N, C-alpha and C positions, 0 to 999 in steps of 0.2 A: 472586120473584126468578127462578124458573126461566124465565120468558117473556122475562127480560132476557139471560140466558146463551143463550136460543134464536136472539135477535135479533143478537148481538155473533156468535154462530158463523155466521149466515145472512151478516152482512156480511164477516166474514173470507171467508166461502168465495165470495161475489162476488168481493172483492179478488184472492183466490188464481186463480179461474177467470179473471179478466180477464188475470191476468200469465201463467198459462198460455195464455192465447190470443195473447197478443203473439208477432209473428213478425219477427225483426228480420233475418232471411236475405234478401240481397241481393246482385246482383253484385257480388265486392272492388273497390271503387275506393280508388285511394290518395287519402290526404287532401292537401289541398291544402299548400303551404307556404307559409310567413311569413316574410319579410323584413324587419325594422324598419327595416334601413338603407334600403331602397329603398321605404319607405312614405312616400307624399307629404304626409301628415297628421303625420309627426314630422319633418320636414325642418328645421322651424326650431331642434327640439331638438339634432338632430344637428349644425349648425351653429354652434352655440355654442363659443365658443373652448376652454373648458375638456373640453367632451366630445371634441371633435376632438383635443387633446393626450392624453386618455386612449385613445381609438380608435388612435392612432398607436403610443402605447404599450405597448397589448396587441396590436399588429398586425392590426388589422381594416382600416384605411385607410394607404395611402401616404403619404410626403410631398406629395403635391399633393393628397389630398383624395380622391383613387378608391379605389374599394372593393377590396380585394384579395377575389380569390373562389379560396378554398382548394381547391375540386375543381380547379381549373384546374391550380393550384402543386403538388398533390399528390404528382406524379412528381418532382417537382424536391425536395420536401420530403424523400422518402423517398431520395433519392440523398444529399443533404447528411447525414442521418441514418445510413445506412451507411458514409459519407465520416468521419464521429464515430466510429461503433462502430470501426473499424478502426483510427484514429487512436489511440483508447484502446487498444486490443489490443496494438497495435506498441509505445506507450509503456509499456506494462506490460512486455511482454517486454523492452524494453531497458532499462528501471530492473531488473528481475530479473536480466539479465546482469550490469550494471553491479556489483549487491549480489554476484553470484557471484564476479565479478573482484576486487572488494574484499576477501571473505573468502578466497579464494585467496592472495593477495597477503599477505594478515594471516598466515595458516597458515605461507606459506614462511617469512615474517618470526621468526615464535615458532621455528619449527625450526633456522632458522638462529641464532639466539640459544641455542637450546639446545645445539647442535653446538658453538659458540665457546665455552661455559661447559665442556662437555665437556672441549675441547680445553685449554682453561686449566688446567681440574682435574689431566687428565692431565701437562701441562707443570710444574705447581707439584709433583706428586708424584714425577716422574722426578727432578725438580731437588732434592726431599728425600733421596729414596733416594740419590743420589749423593753430598750433602753425609755422609748416615747412613754411607756406604760409606767416604767419605773418613775420618769420625772415627774411626771402628771399626779401620781400618787402621793409623792414626796412632796409637792406643792399642795396637795389636798389633806396631808398629815394621816396620808391611810398608807401604813406600811403593807408591802406586798411580798410575795417570795420572790419576786425579781428585785426588788429592793436588796433584800439580803444577800443575795448573790453580788450585788454591785459594790457593797458594804456601803450603801446610802441610808443615812439614819432620817429618818421624820422629823421635820422643823417644827420648832414648838415657838412658841413667843418666847424671845428671852435666850433661846438655845444657840449655841453656833450655827452658821450656816455649812454647806456641804463646800467641802474642800479649804476650810479654815482651820488652822492650827492653833494651839494654845500657844499665847506668848507669854 
């Protein structure tokens, strides 16, 4: 059994020695590029109508069937992307400004409504106070300017009371 272990170790060592002796260092060379759309062996495949429609929809070929070179149009694509970003940014700020204007108008309307309610409340309180003063002065037999406006006559002993009519 010991002999088998030694044989396996020798085989492993020799494989490791062989791998260690392998040297893949060479001059750096670019890998050749492969373009399936330009492969003459796949021409029949890419000429089928369904594949042509798919390639047009995904932007690999134009409507005439010519291959779109993305490297050639990369500058144009960058410009278009920048224009989209700028348009999105301006739209964002326009919407934000519009929302701020709406909010400002709403706040102004709410303030005007509150102010109108305050004025109405103050007017009602003044009117109630004027009526109260008129009634109090009527009770005290002291005519005031407010009583004349209300058509209230001062009461005297033996005279008619307010609101009574001659019968």
